[in-house]
N, C-alpha and C positions, 0 to 999 in steps of 0.2 A: 475444352474450355479455352477461350481466347485469353491473351494477355490482359486485355482491358477488363474482361469479365472477372478474371482471377484477382486483379488488383482491386477492383471495386467491391466484389462480393466477399473476398477473403481478407486481403491485406488491409484495406481501408476500414472494413468492419472491425477487424481485430485491433487496429490502432485506436479507433474510437472507443472500443470496449475497455482496453487497457488504460486509456486516458481517463475514462469515467471512473473506473475502479480505483485508480491511483488517487484521484481527487477525493473520492469518498473516504478512503483510508487516511489520507492526509488530514481531512476535516476531523474525523474521529480522534486521530492521534493528538492533534493540536488542541482540541477542545478538552479531552481528558487531561492532558498535561496542564493546561491552564487552570482547570478546576483543582487539580492536585496541588499546584503551586499556591493558588489562592486560599484554599482551605488550610494548607500547612501554615501559611502566614497568619491566618486568623486565630489559630490555636494560641500562640504566645500573646497575641493581642487580647484575646478573651481572658486568658489566665491573669493578665494584669488587672482586670476589672473584677476578678473573682473575690468574693468576701462572704462572710456568714449571712449578711442580709440580702445576698443575691444568689441563692442556691441554684436558680435556674441556669446560671452560666455554666455550671458543671454539666448540665444536659447538653448545652450547645457545644461545649468542648468534646464531649463524648460522641455526639452526632457527627461533628466534623472529623474526628478520628475514624469513625466507622466509614464515612463517605470516602475518605482518603484510601482506606484499605480496599473498599469495593472498586473504586476507580483504578487503583494500581493493579488490582487483580484482573480486571477486565482488560486493561492495557496489555498485561502480560499474557493473558489467555488468548486474546484475538490478534496479538502482534500487529497492531495497526501500522506501526512505523516500518516494520519489515515488509509488510504487504504493500504499503505505499511505495517503498523503494523498489521492490521486485516488479510491481506493475509499471512503474515509471521507466525502469531500465528496459523492460521488455518492449514497451511501446516505443521508446527511443531507438532500440535496436531494429525494430520493424521499419521505422521511418528511415533510418540510416540505410538499411538494405534496399528499400524502395528507391531512394534517391540514387544510390550507386547503380541500380539496374536501369532506371529511367535515363540516366546520363551516360550509360554504357561505360562506366568507370570501374577502376579496380580490376578484379579478376573477370568481370563481365566483358571487358574490352577484348580479351584474348580467348575467351571460351567459344567452342564450336556451337554450343546450344545454350545461350545465356538465359533463356526463359526457364529451361529445365533446372539450371543451377539456381536461379532465383527461387523457384518453387521449393526446391530442396532446402535452401537456406532459411526461407520463411517458415516452412513447416518444422525445421529443426529448432528455430528460435521458440516457436509456440510450444512444441513438444517438451523442450527443456523446462519452460516455465510450468507447464502442466505437470510434469514429473516432480518438480519442486513443490507444487501445490499438493499433489497426491501424498508426498512424503510428509508434508505439514499436517494434512488431515489424518493420515495414518498414525502420526505421532500423538495426536490429540486423543485418540481412542484407547491407547495403551494404558 
């Protein structure tokens, strides 16, 4: 496989994948947090309007509390913030390594076979993230 083929089919593809996954997890994290904050703020507000002639407000307060618990649980279970951060860091590490290689900078400048070093480092970055993901998945099943 040539350098160009490897960069296009492996490196650029992985950078795009990590960027996409990072954006998705960021979106879920921020939306869940916004809902949790909003519903948490609505409970004291609704409590202020609670009275004997408005018993339905008790149901609203209860529903808001249940939704807060559900969204907090989902956020904890799926770890959207952690995944967002991990995917972003991995994508940025791949970009950094690609630029070092393409500019023949850092340790690539002095290495006998810079492409082999590049492939080794790229695969190491990807494997490290995959191992982290596997550990995360394994921890969920226990």
